C-alpha angles and dihedrals in degrees: 000000000000091000091053094046089050092052091048092054092047090053093051090049092051091047090051091050094050090051093052091049091051089050093050092045092052092047091051092049092048092050091050090052094050093047095046094051106070093174125081116247092248126039120185123212129188131218131192120203131173120241092254090057094054110130087359129143090263091058093044089052090050095050093043091053090052090049094047093050092050092047100045095051091199100112100029109020098168100030132076124206118220120190128216111198124193127185121211133176117263115263090013100124093166095059093041090057090053094051092049091051089052090051092050090051089053090056106252114175095203139011126220125203159312111194092207110101095217096049093042091059091054092048092048092053090053093048090046090053094052099033095247115149111244113205121191141157107209135112113273118197093191117102098201118089118241128219119252090005124127116187120184094188112103116266113269091227091055092047091052087052090053091053092047092051091053092051091051091048093052091041096235110181100169118041136172120207119200113190139166130222111290090010099078125140091214094152089056088070091061090048094055093086091063093043090048092221131141110238126213105185122189131170114219143176131203089269094054101039092105094047093051094045091050091053091050091051090051090054090051094236111156101173109080129176110201115203104170135134109287089232090063099049094097090057090050091053090053091052090051090054094046093054091041093236093145107098132110094277094066123079118188123193113195121201094209117106093213104060088131091069094062125087108252096175094120091055104044098087107039101068094245115161117235123175133178144155128248124204099185112091099223092174098058124104091231090059095048092049095050097043089051090054095043091053088069092060120088100224099033098144094224125150121226111224117180088336093309123111115239132184119216122241097249090054092046090052093050090051092050093046091058091050090048088055091048090048090053089051091049093055092044088054090053090053103081094184092084136032126210112239120193116229131182109225131200129211088219090064132066094217113117133201108275094203094048096090091053094051090047093052091050092050091047090051096043121109119200140166111239142165091277093052127258111000113210128155136207111191091340094310125109110247108169121052140122128234121205114222110226125197132183100243134157091003096305141067111270136177110251100169145321141246130222129182095239097037103034121203118000112180116196096184111036091176089067090082094053117080109235092192094076097064092117093057117106113211123205109232117199120204145155131229114253129141128277096001101056120010132171116223117240094230105106094199093065118101136180124015095334087074091075134067138166142093096302092048091054091047091052091048091054092048094049091050092051097042097036113236141122124238143191119211120217132175119238110254098227096040090234132131095212135290128183114240109206093192094061097023090231142105135239137207125023093343091059092050092052094045094049089046095237083126131042097203142350132224113192144119089271120161113234112228137160097263095050092044092055092063106030135031123247131201122224108294119256093210134031117203122185126213111252124200119196119201136163117262104246113243117226114252124210115262115255131200092244098040090118089071094063095090092065133045121255091248091060092050089051090051090050090049093049092051090046091055094042094050093046093052093044087055090051093052093046091051090052090055096042113094091206095064095062108085136171107255090207109046091182090068101058093168096061120110095213116111131172135204117215095205100081119164090267095045089048091056091045091049092053090045093054091045092049092051092043089231102111128240105219090249122105128177113251124240134199116289087227118099113264118256124224089244092082094036089108089078095063097093092065133045119259091246090060091052088050089052091048092050093046092048092049092051091045093051094045091051091047090052091051093049094047091047089053093052095044111092089202094066093057108084137165109270133196124231110273095234145000095254092059090049092052092052093050094049095047092053091048093049094052093053095046097044095068091049090054092051092056090049093049090061091058096045126070100214136013131201113251090229114045123170120208118190120201127178095275135109095232121084111215123205123191115214131146093344091306130110118213124193126203118265093226088069109049100020091226101094125239117336121189113228117193117233123227118271096242091060115104113252090216095066120121115293094212102054104144133179125197116214116207119190124178119195140171118224092207100079119164090264093046091049091058090046093052092049089052092050094047090048093050092041090230100112126237104221088252121111130176113245124244126211108251116246122237114216117211 
């Protein structure tokens, strides 16, 4: 009995210990699971869609991504995602703000959308204020990065680079850009310098498509980039057909990523060139797997293109954005250093979500493989992606290459950009004979293209074979490449043949310059020749003592030396006349009569030398001991030496004018007496002297005429009548003035005795010469003008 009781007690103790071990083990496992899982079991995400996107393909892609993540359990094994979708009217920012605040109060950890640019900016500002990640997939024309913003749409700067690279590859030199509001390729204008293309940019709307296209056609622009709203592309297609701008000459590049979804039936058989990019990687395994699963859903939002399902770019970006958010949560879950705590926020409070920055950093650093290729972010912007290049070829859109930011354009089918339907067209090729590029064979029996040979001819043959066209070679009539003639505002040579459309293209060794490139299009040059300048290497010459005189001619140095001697001598003379330069050499002996002048002839030359070299000479002209008055304060701006030079020059010029005027015969002219009083005095003196001579002659003559006229060398004509003398008014400018004769003169003298007074004067006296120089210096005039010898016309 005792043994049985003992065994029973031992069994009970063992059973109790086993139960305790199970409880401890369960507690340890539960603790490990709680600690290992840093994410809460349920995470709520919000989405904002406009009313026109209700039940759209974007919403279907968002819901399917949430459903797929919760079902797979690979990224978030212990966490379920729950979505909260709100619908708002387009352009209603007030109601959008209220919807976002209600989602924050419900405890969402991220907000997706909307696609409208105006509403998205308001949502992003709220998310930035409360540290909530904002994930979107729309085009953003702003260049600055935003905090707490994740955008899966390719960067606008990189897209601009892609369009520029395509233009360079296709050698577009004249391009028209048609854009709508909020869909402008403004950065492409700044890239036109590198692309070396002439841009014609027009903003258009569905109502003005035809008007803009008609203007482009008039300007003969055949390369057009269309950056319009995708919903208006059908209207744009209709305008192209109405204006008949759908032949092989035109090449349209559309910026939409979903060109495959549009009906291109009207463009498939007229050889029009249509190019576009595609962001969705339809060849990847990820895309094929997701599309196959989405086909099983009823409202999958897929497009059927040629019997093949296709997901639009906006829907694919929404799908990838949900997976980028889940990948960020996955990496945050692997980081055991920090747990994610859910917090309900309020727009009335300033308190933000503390864990929002950690979640944003994990999403920004996440790398995932999505429907649009590899998804990678740099400061919230997508930096690594691949764009497929699509071309309308063989009656359908086909992939002909791809573009990457680090690799540029990679064309897998170069023949796609050559129209194969124009093989029956014969092009007229203009050229010019020049060895070894184009040469005419000596055989006279040859005709057609076989007459020509050379490098350019072989190059033309290879291009025609690759592109697929026939050609006819002709020589330019004037044997000129092409030069602009300003007189006729026209060109000659090959350029003229191309401009007047008598030739379709030219193949020759023609130099590409700016003038020619402004009127015709050039291909990439097949040869680059630099301009070489040959010159003799200068030999070093031995240094001579007077090598410093080489920059100027010998005549200039002689003039400088003459001026130096003349100014030095003038300073010496002026110092001799200046009382201030004579000083007592012994100031202690004030009664001495010995004075000295520091400006000797050698010191004068030394002073001018120091002044000329601007180094000083230790000699300075003396001034008066009295205080200077303000009357001479005008000389302060210049040195005293300069004023001496000016005064000396003024005196020298004035004296030169006076000397030249005295030697010029033109300046000596006949002058009239200055006044009537002077004329009366002169006539009276002359009459007194000549009257006595006449009386002596009367004694020797029998008879004397009553009216004698005596002419002396004067300007005044004197007439004797009734004891009065009259002078001609042409001489003194005061009319006839009677002058009384002396009493001792016989009254029977002749009544017509006249005397002509002639006076020659020069207006440029010494005083007038100085006055003329002052007037010329002050530019005020002086009423004195040098005379000029009159010209005689034959």
